[in-house]
Backbone as a ProteinNet text record, in pm:
[ID]
protein_1_A
[PRIMARY]
MDAFIILLSLFALAVFLGVELITKVPPTLHTPLMSGSNAISGITIVGAILATGSGEAPGVLVQLLGFIAIVFATINVVGGFMVTNRMLKMFKRRG
[TERTIARY]
1334.6	1260.8	1342.3	1479.7	1563.8	1541.9	1534.6	1514.7	1387.6	1282.2	1153.8	1155.3	1217.6	1232.4	1305.7	1413.5	1495.2	1409.7	1334.4	1250.8	1139.8	1079.3	969.7	1019.1	1131.5	1194.8	1231.5	1281.8	1319	1186.2	1078.9	951.3	904.5	911	856.7	945.4	1072	1165.3	1127.9	1097.8	1061.9	932.4	832.6	711.2	731.2	793.3	828.6	898.2	1009.2	1074.4	990.3	905.2	822.4	719.4	658	567.7	625.4	746.8	823.6	866.4	906.8	946.1	827.1	718.3	596.4	539.1	544.6	483.4	571.9	698.6	793.7	794	733.5	745	635.5	675.5	576.7	480.8	351.5	248.2	283.3	367	412.7	501.6	552.8	647.1	582.6	453.3	393.3	378	337	313.1	435.7	547.5	676.8	732.1	713	749.8	659.9	535.1	448.1	504.2	566.2	621	736.9	814.8	931.5	872	770	714.8	655.5	593.8	549.5	644.3	768.2	878.8	913.8	917.3	947.3	834.2	714.4	590.4	589.2	641	650.3	748.7	860.7	966.2	896.8	822.7	756.6	663	591.6	498.6	575	686.2	771.3	813.5	872.7	927.5	813.7	701.2	588.1	541.2	533.3	493.6	592.1	721	827.6	822.6	807.7	792.7	663.7	550.7	428	424.9	475.7	457.9	563.8	668.1	780.8	739.4	783.4	743.2	811.3	908.8	969.6	914.7	799.9	733.1	705	751.3	746.2	599.3	503.4	371.8	264.8	146.6	31.9	52.7	117.1	136.5	218.1	323	411.6	325.3	243	169.7	55.5	-0.8	-108	-41.6	75.1	141.7	188.1	230.4	269.3	159	37.7	-75.9	-122.6	-118.5	-151.7	-47.8	67.2	173.8	141.1	100.9	76	-47.3	-151.9	-272.2	-238.1	-167.2	-137.4	-46.5	50.3	138.6	78	-19.5	-94.7	-180.2	-248.5	-336	-241.4	-128.1	-37.9	5	41	78.8	-33.9	-155.5	-254.4	-304.7	-313.7	-344.2	-237.3	-112	-3.8	-14	-39.8	-59.2	-172.9	-285.8	-402.1	-374.8	-304.7	-277.9	-179.9	-81.8	22.3	-49.4	-142.9	-202.9	-295.6	-366.6	-451.7	-367.9	-250.6	-161.1	-106.5	-75.8	-21.6	-137.6	-253.5	-366.5	-391.5	-349.7	-363.1	-271.5	-154.4	-59.7	-82	-179.3	-199.5	-273.6	-252.7	-316.9	-457.1	-545.4	-691	-698.2	-781.9	-815.7	-726.6
-2827.7	-2901.8	-2893.2	-2900.7	-2896.5	-2760.6	-2652.6	-2529.5	-2507.3	-2577	-2572.2	-2642.8	-2760.6	-2838.1	-2759.7	-2685.7	-2607.8	-2489.2	-2421.3	-2309.6	-2355.8	-2476.9	-2528.7	-2569.2	-2625.3	-2659.8	-2545.6	-2436.6	-2312.9	-2246	-2243	-2196.6	-2270.7	-2405	-2488.5	-2454.7	-2438.2	-2408.6	-2272	-2177.9	-2041	-2045	-2123.2	-2128.6	-2194.3	-2300.1	-2374.1	-2278.7	-2209.5	-2118.7	-2005	-1949.3	-1841.1	-1886.7	-2001.4	-2045.9	-2072.1	-2128.6	-2150	-2030.6	-1930.3	-1795.1	-1730.7	-1726.7	-1646.7	-1710.5	-1845	-1917	-1902	-1870.4	-1856.1	-1709.3	-1618.2	-1483.4	-1448.8	-1386.3	-1359.9	-1260.3	-1263.8	-1156.2	-1009.9	-980.4	-843.2	-790.5	-875.2	-836.7	-832.9	-876.6	-892	-757.7	-653.4	-527	-458.9	-458.9	-403.5	-470.6	-612.1	-695.2	-661.6	-625.7	-587	-469.2	-372.3	-266.5	-302.1	-392	-450	-523.5	-601.2	-674.2	-584.6	-469	-375.4	-340.5	-309.9	-265.4	-378	-499	-614.5	-633.8	-613.4	-636	-520	-401.2	-294.4	-332.1	-384.3	-437.4	-546.1	-638.5	-737.6	-680.2	-580.9	-515.7	-449.5	-389.2	-325.9	-432	-547.8	-652.5	-719.2	-746.2	-807	-718.7	-589.5	-504.7	-509.6	-504.7	-518.1	-644.8	-749.7	-884.1	-899.8	-851.9	-862.6	-776.8	-650.4	-559.1	-560.5	-632.5	-628.6	-703.3	-649.8	-709.3	-837.6	-877.6	-1008.3	-1119.6	-1096.3	-1209.9	-1333.4	-1445.6	-1561.2	-1615.4	-1565	-1610.5	-1572	-1625.3	-1580.7	-1624.6	-1744	-1792.2	-1693.9	-1643.2	-1547.7	-1417.2	-1373.2	-1248.8	-1280.3	-1398.1	-1428.7	-1438.4	-1513.2	-1512.6	-1372.7	-1297.7	-1155.7	-1076.3	-1092.4	-1028.4	-1072.7	-1201.4	-1259.6	-1202.5	-1201.5	-1140.6	-1000.9	-922	-782.2	-763.6	-852.5	-842.1	-878.1	-995.3	-1036.4	-944.7	-889.8	-796.7	-663.1	-626.3	-505.1	-517.1	-636.3	-662.9	-661.2	-727	-738.4	-587.5	-512.2	-368.3	-285.7	-288.8	-210.4	-266	-391.9	-443.8	-414.2	-421.1	-383.7	-237.4	-144.7	-7.3	15	-57.5	-45.7	-94.3	-204.4	-252.1	-156.3	-117.4	-22.2	104.7	156.8	284	269.4	154	133.5	107.9	49.4	36.2	171.9	255.2	393.6	477.5	468.3	531.4	492.1	365.1	326	395.7	445.3	523.4	674	728.2	866.9	897.6	1021.3	1059.8	1107.3	1090.5	1130.1	1280.6	1351.4	1485.5	1591.2
-2464.2	-2357.8	-2236.9	-2235.9	-2121.7	-2043.6	-2121.8	-2056.6	-1995.5	-2044.5	-1981.6	-1851.6	-1835.8	-1713.4	-1614.5	-1659	-1570.8	-1518.8	-1595.7	-1554.3	-1465.1	-1497.7	-1415.1	-1271.9	-1265.2	-1138.4	-1061.5	-1128.6	-1060.7	-1009.7	-1074.6	-1029.5	-908.3	-916.4	-803.7	-684.3	-694.3	-581.2	-518.7	-608.9	-562.3	-487.8	-540.1	-470.2	-329.8	-321.7	-198.4	-94.8	-146.5	-58	-7.3	-92	-59.6	44.2	37.5	139.2	265	266.3	383.3	461.3	379.5	443.8	502.8	426.4	473.5	608.4	610.6	727.9	850	831.7	949.1	995.1	930.7	981.3	1086.7	1193	1302.9	1248	1301.2	1251.4	1269.4	1369.5	1392.6	1276.1	1201	1095.6	963.5	941.2	815.4	744.6	818.8	753.1	713.2	783.5	724.9	608.6	612.7	491.6	375.2	394.8	288.9	205.1	276.1	210.8	118.5	159.2	81.4	-37.6	-12	-129.3	-232.9	-181.2	-280.2	-380.7	-336.1	-427	-521.8	-470.5	-563.5	-660.2	-622.2	-718	-819.2	-781	-876.7	-985.5	-953.2	-1035.7	-1128.8	-1071.8	-1149.4	-1245.9	-1215.1	-1306.4	-1428.8	-1405.1	-1507.4	-1605.6	-1537.5	-1627.3	-1704	-1646.2	-1713.8	-1829.4	-1806.8	-1910.7	-2032.6	-1997.7	-2103	-2176.7	-2105.8	-2175.1	-2255.6	-2207.4	-2271.2	-2394.8	-2382.1	-2493.2	-2595.8	-2571.4	-2669.2	-2802.7	-2911.6	-3035	-3057.6	-2981.3	-3000.4	-2929.7	-2869.5	-2788.5	-2865.6	-2826.1	-2912.6	-2944.5	-2866.7	-2896.6	-2798.5	-2818.7	-2734.4	-2590.2	-2574.6	-2435.9	-2346.1	-2414.6	-2331.9	-2308.2	-2389.2	-2375.4	-2266.7	-2266.6	-2160.4	-2025.6	-2012.4	-1882.6	-1833.8	-1933.3	-1896.9	-1849.3	-1902	-1858.3	-1722.7	-1694	-1572.4	-1467.1	-1496.6	-1398.6	-1373.4	-1471.4	-1451.7	-1354.3	-1373.6	-1293.8	-1143.2	-1130	-992.8	-917	-984.4	-921.8	-885.1	-973.2	-937.3	-825.1	-821.6	-696.3	-575.3	-579.3	-468.9	-415.7	-511.9	-485.3	-424.4	-484.3	-432.1	-291.8	-278.9	-141.9	-38.4	-78	12.4	59.9	-37.6	2.7	92.2	55.8	151.8	287.2	309.8	428.6	510.1	444.8	498.8	547.7	464.4	492.3	617.6	617	737.6	865.3	855.5	972.8	1018.9	925.3	965.1	1024.5	982.6	1045.8	1194.4	1227.5	1363.5	1460	1407.6	1496.8	1493.3	1427.1	1422.3	1554.2	1603.8	1725.7	1678.3	1773.4	1754.2	1801.4	1720.8	1761.3	1725.5
[MASK]
+++++++++++++++++++++++++++++++++++++++++++++++++++++++++++++++++++++++++++++++++++++++++++++++

């Protein structure tokens, strides 16, 4: 039970810090930061796949949370690449 409380408080701290960081970033820096977050989300996908697919998973809850992490990280990566691609198209010369 102590480990659960520690992990829950760590998660709450990460959410709070993430929200504070994102709200302080000026709009001109959002797209470059999206590229960096794509790399982090890629690492999250690999970790979630390993945690979900390992034979030593303690139960259905771990597999469910791993699947949810895979889905959200994949959405983040695909959306980030779409935004980055759109931004790069804006800088191409016409004609």
